[in-house]
C-alpha positions in Angstrom: 28.4 -2.0 -11.6 28.1 1.6 -10.3 25.1 1.3 -8.1 22.7 4.4 -10.5 22.0 5.8 -7.2 23.4 5.1 -3.4 23.5 6.8 -0.3 25.5 6.9 2.5 24.5 7.2 6.8 21.3 9.2 5.2 19.3 11.0 8.4 16.8 13.1 8.0 14.8 15.4 10.8 11.9 17.8 10.6 11.7 20.9 12.9 15.6 19.9 13.8 16.5 21.1 17.2 12.5 22.3 18.4 10.2 21.1 20.6 9.1 18.8 18.2 11.7 17.8 16.5 11.1 14.5 14.3 13.4 12.0 12.9 11.6 11.0 9.7 15.4 9.5 8.5 17.4 7.9 10.2 21.3 6.9 9.1 20.3 4.3 5.3 22.4 3.0 3.5 21.7 1.8 0.0 22.8 1.3 -3.1 20.1 1.3 -6.3 21.4 -0.3 -9.5 20.7 -0.2 -13.0 17.7 -1.6 -14.5 16.6 -2.3 -11.1 13.3 -3.4 -9.6 13.5 -1.7 -6.3 10.4 -1.9 -3.8 10.5 0.0 -0.4 8.0 -1.5 2.0 7.0 -1.3 5.2 3.7 0.9 7.5 3.0 4.4 6.7 5.1 6.7 8.9 8.4 4.3 8.6 10.5 6.3 6.7 9.8 5.0 2.9 8.1 8.1 1.6 11.1 10.4 2.7 13.7 8.1 1.0 12.5 8.4 -2.1 11.5 12.8 -1.8 15.4 12.4 -0.5 16.5 10.6 -3.6 14.3 12.9 -5.7 16.4 16.4 -4.0 13.5 17.5 -2.8 14.1 16.7 0.7 17.7 18.2 2.6 19.6 15.8 4.4 20.6 16.8 8.0 22.8 14.2 7.6 25.0 11.8 5.4 25.0 12.3 1.1 22.3 10.9 -1.7 24.6 9.9 -5.3 23.5 9.8 -8.2 25.7 7.7 -10.2 28.7 8.1 -7.8 27.8 12.4 -8.2 26.4 14.3 -4.6 23.6 15.9 -4.8 25.6 19.1 -3.0 28.2 19.0 -5.5 25.1 20.4 -8.3 24.9 24.0 -9.8 20.8 25.9 -9.1 20.5 25.3 -12.9 22.1 21.5 -13.3 19.2 20.8 -10.2 16.3 20.8 -12.8 18.2 19.7 -14.8 18.8 16.6 -12.4 15.7 16.3 -11.8 13.5 16.9 -15.3 16.4 14.3 -17.0 16.7 11.6 -14.6 13.7 11.5 -13.1 9.9 10.5 -13.7 7.1 10.5 -11.0 4.4 8.6 -10.5 1.6 9.7 -6.6 -0.6 8.0 -6.0 -3.0 10.8 -6.2 -1.8 11.7 -9.9 -1.7 14.8 -9.5 -2.6 15.9 -12.7 -3.8 18.6 -13.7 -7.2 19.0 -14.8 -7.3 22.6 -16.9 -5.8 21.1 -19.5 -6.0 17.5 -21.4 -4.9 14.7 -21.1 -2.4 15.0 -23.7 -0.8 18.6 -23.2 -0.9 16.7 -19.0 1.4 14.6 -20.9 4.0 16.7 -23.0 4.1 18.9 -19.8 7.6 17.7 -18.3 9.1 18.5 -22.5 8.0 21.8 -22.2 10.5 22.5 -19.0 13.0 21.1 -21.4 13.0 23.7 -23.9 11.4 20.3 -26.7 9.7 21.6 -29.7 6.2 21.4 -30.3 6.0 19.2 -32.8 8.3 16.3 -31.7 6.1 16.5 -28.4 2.8 15.6 -29.3 3.9 13.1 -31.5 6.5 11.2 -28.4 2.8 11.9 -25.9 0.7 10.4 -28.0 3.2 7.0 -29.1 2.9 7.3 -24.3 -0.9 6.9 -25.0 -1.3 4.4 -27.5 1.3 2.6 -26.1 -0.5 1.9 -22.7 -4.1 1.9 -24.5 -6.1 5.8 -23.7 -4.4 7.6 -27.2 -8.5 7.4 -27.9 -8.8 10.0 -24.6 -6.4 12.1 -25.3 -8.3 15.9 -25.9 -10.2 14.6 -23.1 -9.7 16.3 -19.6 -8.5 13.8 -16.9 -12.1 14.5 -15.3 -13.5 12.0 -17.7 -11.3 8.8 -16.7 -11.2 6.1 -14.6 -9.4 6.2 -12.1 -7.0 3.6 -13.8 -6.8 5.6 -17.1 -5.5 8.5 -15.1 -3.0 6.7 -13.2 -1.5 5.6 -17.0 -1.8 9.1 -17.8 0.7 9.9 -15.2 2.9 7.4 -15.9 3.5 8.3 -19.8 3.6 11.5 -17.5 7.0 10.2 -16.8 8.5 8.3 -18.7 8.3 11.8 -21.8 12.0 12.5 -20.6 13.4 9.1 -21.7 14.5 9.4 -17.8 16.9 6.6 -16.1 14.7 5.9 -13.6 10.6 5.6 -12.4 9.9 6.3 -8.4 6.8 5.6 -7.5 4.8 6.4 -4.7 2.0 4.5 -3.6 0.9 4.4 -7.1 -2.7 1.4 -6.7 -3.2 3.1 -3.8 -6.4 4.8 -4.7 -6.9 1.7 -7.7 -9.6 -0.9 -7.5 -8.2 -4.5 -7.8 -7.9 -4.6 -11.8 -6.8 -1.3 -12.2 -3.9 -2.1 -9.6 -3.4 -4.4 -11.4 -2.8 -2.7 -15.2 -1.1 -0.3 -13.7 1.7 -2.3 -11.8 1.6 -4.6 -15.1 3.0 -1.2 -16.5 5.5 -0.8 -14.4 6.8 -3.9 -14.9 7.2 -3.4 -18.4 8.9 -0.8 -18.7 11.0 -1.8 -16.4 11.7 -4.6 -17.9 11.0 -3.7 -22.2 12.4 -0.1 -21.6 15.4 -1.1 -19.5 13.9 2.0 -16.8 15.7 0.9 -13.0 12.0 1.2 -10.9 11.8 2.3 -7.5 8.4 1.3 -5.5 6.8 2.5 -2.9 4.2 -0.1 0.0 2.6 -0.8 2.6 1.0 -3.7 0.5 2.4 -7.4 0.3 1.2 -8.6 -2.7 3.1 -6.6 -4.4 7.1 -8.2 -3.7 7.3 -10.2 -6.7 8.0 -7.4 -8.5 10.7 -6.4 -8.0 13.9 -7.8 -7.5 15.0 -6.3 -4.1 13.0 -5.3 -1.2 13.9 -2.4 1.6 12.2 -3.6 4.7 11.4 -0.8 6.7 10.9 0.2 10.0 11.7 2.9 12.8 12.2 5.5 10.3 14.8 3.4 8.6 15.7 0.1 6.8 15.9 -2.9 9.2 16.9 -5.4 6.4 16.7 -6.3 3.2 15.4 -8.8 1.0 16.4 -10.8 -2.7 13.1 -12.0 -4.1 13.0 -14.9 -6.1 12.0 -14.6 -9.9 8.4 -15.6 -9.8 7.0 -15.9 -13.7 3.7 -15.1 -13.2 3.1 -11.5 -11.6 -0.8 -11.5 -13.3 -2.5 -10.6 -9.4 -5.8 -11.7 -10.8 -4.9 -14.8 -11.4 -3.6 -15.3 -8.2 -6.5 -15.2 -7.1 -7.9 -19.0 -6.1 -4.1 -20.3 -4.9 -2.5 -22.8 -2.4 -2.7 -20.2 0.4 -7.1 -19.9 0.5 -8.6 -18.6 3.3 -6.0 -17.3 5.1 -3.7 -16.1 2.6 -4.1 -12.1 4.6 -1.9 -14.1 7.6 -0.1 -16.1 5.5 1.0 -13.3 3.7 1.3 -11.1 6.4 3.9 -14.4 8.4 6.4 -14.4 4.9 6.3 -10.3 5.0 7.6 -10.9 8.9 9.0 -14.4 8.8 10.5 -13.9 13.0 6.9 -12.7 14.5 5.3 -15.5 17.1 0.9 -16.2 15.1 -0.2 -13.9 19.0 2.1 -11.3 17.5 1.4 -11.9 13.6 -2.4 -11.4 14.6 -1.1 -8.6 16.9 -0.1 -6.9 13.4 -3.0 -7.3 11.5 -5.5 -6.2 13.8 -3.5 -3.4 14.9 -3.3 -2.4 11.0 -7.1 -1.8 10.8 -7.1 -0.3 13.6 -4.9 2.2 14.0 -3.8 5.1 12.6 -3.5 8.0 13.6 -0.2 7.3 16.4 3.0 7.8 15.7 5.1 4.4 14.7 6.5 4.3 18.9 3.3 4.1 19.5 1.5 2.1 17.2 4.5 -0.8 18.4 3.8 -0.5 21.9 -0.1 -1.2 20.6 0.9 -3.8 19.2 3.0 -5.3 21.6 0.4 -4.6 24.7 -2.1 -6.7 22.0 0.1 -9.5 21.7 -0.6 -10.0 25.5 -3.8 -10.1 24.8 -5.0 -12.0 22.0 -2.0 -14.9 24.0 -4.0 -14.2 27.6 -1.4 -12.7 29.5 -3.5 -9.5 30.2 -6.8 -8.9 31.0 -9.1 -6.4 28.7 -8.4 -3.8 31.7 -4.5 -4.6 32.5 -4.9 -3.8 28.0 -7.1 -1.1 28.7 -4.2 0.6 31.1 -1.2 -0.2 29.0 -2.4 1.7 26.2 -4.1 4.8 28.7 -0.3 5.1 30.8 1.9 7.7 29.9 4.7 7.4 26.8 7.6 8.4 29.0 6.2 5.4 31.8 6.6 2.1 28.8 2.2 3.4 27.7 1.2 4.2 24.6 0.4 7.3 26.0 -3.3 7.1 24.8 -5.5 9.3 25.9 -8.5 7.1 28.3 -11.0 7.9 25.1 -9.7 7.3 23.0 -7.7 3.6 25.1 -11.5 2.9 25.9 -12.7 3.5 22.3 -9.1 0.9 21.2 -10.2 -1.4 24.1 -14.1 -2.2 23.0 -13.0 -2.8 19.5 -10.3 -5.4 20.0 -12.1 -7.0 22.6 -15.2 -7.0 20.7 -13.9 -8.4 17.4 -11.6 -10.8 19.4 -14.7 -13.0 20.6 -16.8 -12.9 17.4 -14.2 -14.2 15.6 -14.3 -16.9 18.6 -17.4 -17.7 18.3 -17.4 -17.3 14.6 -14.9 -20.3 15.0 -16.6 -22.5 17.3 -20.2 -21.9 15.1 -18.1 -23.6 12.0 -17.4 -26.4 14.0 -20.3 -26.9 14.3 -21.4 -26.4 11.6 -22.5 -29.9 9.4 -25.6 -28.2 6.7 -26.2 -26.1 4.6 -29.0 -23.8 6.7 -26.5 -23.9 9.4 -23.6 -22.8 7.7 -26.3 -19.6 5.6 -27.1 -18.6 9.4 -24.1 -18.7 10.1 -22.9 -16.9 6.8 -26.1 -14.0 8.4 -24.5 -13.7 11.2 -21.2 -12.9 9.9 -22.6 -10.3 7.7 -23.7 -8.4 10.8 -20.8 -8.3 11.7 -18.7 -7.4 8.3 -21.6 -3.8 7.8 -21.5 -3.5 11.5 -20.0 -0.1 10.3 -21.3 0.9 7.1 -23.5 3.6 7.1 -25.7 3.0 4.1 -28.6 0.8 3.2 -28.5 -2.2 1.8 -32.5 -3.5 -0.4 -32.6 -7.6 0.5 -31.0 -9.2 -3.1 -27.9 -7.4 -2.1 -27.9 -8.6 1.9 -28.2 -12.0 0.1 -25.1 -11.2 -1.9 -23.2 -10.2 0.2 -24.2 -13.6 2.0 -23.1 -16.0 -0.6 -19.6 -13.9 -0.8 -18.6 -14.3 2.7 -19.8 -18.1 2.0 -17.3 -18.4 -0.6 -14.6 -16.9 1.0 -15.4 -18.6 4.2 -15.1 -21.6 2.0 -12.0 -20.5 0.5 -13.6 -20.7 -2.4 -12.1 -17.2 -3.4 -9.0 -15.7 -2.0 -9.0 -12.0 -0.6 -8.6 -10.0 -4.1 -11.2 -11.6 -5.5 -13.5 -11.8 -1.8 -13.1 -7.6 -3.3 -13.5 -8.2 -6.9 -16.9 -9.9 -5.8 -18.0 -6.7 -3.4 -17.0 -4.5 -5.6 -18.4 -5.6 -8.8 -22.0 -4.0 -10.2 -25.2 -5.8 -9.2 -26.4 -5.6 -12.2 -23.2 -7.7 -13.5 -23.8 -10.0 -10.6 -21.3 -8.5 -7.6 -22.7 -6.6 -4.7 -22.3 -3.0 -5.7 -20.0 -1.5 -3.1 -18.1 1.4 -4.1 -14.0 -0.3 -3.9 -12.9 2.1 -1.0 -15.8 0.6 1.2 -15.2 -2.5 -0.4 -11.9 -2.7 0.6 -12.8 -2.1 3.7 -15.5 -4.4 4.2 -12.7 -7.5 2.4 -9.9 -6.5 5.7 -12.8 -6.1 8.2 -12.9 -10.1 6.7 -9.5 -11.1 6.5 -8.7 -10.1 10.5 -11.9 -11.9 11.9 -10.7 -14.8 9.6 -7.2 -14.8 10.9 -8.0 -13.8 14.5 -9.9 -17.6 14.7 -7.6 -19.0 14.1 
């Protein structure tokens, strides 16, 4: 079977030849075959989305080739490029990218206008897609009246309206709560299996890897390695919340993604994923290397600061002294709290002491939270934390309990706050080991 998409030694460079030149993609060669489910996986800034948009034809390569069904993109005329995009690709974005001045039905219909489909046929097709994905009743409503999960399903309908061979999805569930994410991910899998579409998904979340046939793991503006996934009979994320991984699910997932990393390296990776955002991939690598030494007890806190603050040209991470100091303070604080938590947990032999530990951990998890909580919410949060400590719920179940409305038995945080607090909890639990 011939590949439907292929790249040969593809490189993408922004501001080439200038002082601020940035290599976004370096010497990437891949083959994607019809009906495959492919995932581009890795941290932010490693080239996943750059490759996705290169496949779409939106980014011009500095070197190498992109080919669709054996044909080099450079050979397409301007008219053919427009038809290629409209008929070969459907796109689902993280931000939905719906037009809020149009209703749901008109948003779905929009791509058909550009290929000259008549009004009656495009309306019938759009309504059929909305019916299939359970949002037919919302057809005449503006997108603003829909939940995030519903808006993303509208975006999926829009991506399918021209019956393309390939669906491109760029972090499609990044803004959704866990239940909405599950629905969208299962929708994409259904499109791959039942509609025989090629699906290419960009994600940094290891939970979604079992959906794929193959995964390309990205690192430093290129592909680090490729892995064929074992067929999975159960891709229901919600149903797996209480599985055998128990309370250390986050670190164990990370270990499967990076099997060559040592325990200090895994902890440094987990911690940096949470703390470090606005740095280059090269800086992040050096920060993690220094963090590994700190967590393994090989350097002092002061030496850690010096390595972060040292200029990049001299082998350091090149952080400003204030940024380095803040990062050191947070890493050290989290590490110390994790050790205290672990020691207390060993000695917590009765319910009252476990309750006090949950209270201490609650204060720590909420350290950066700016809102005020009523006492009843505080108590419920402690109960949820206690369940997480005992392994009664996994990471996803923990997020769900945090984000469920208080009146429905949850803690009542917004999905964004729940995700942030849950990540903090996972860091503490992984570092204590």
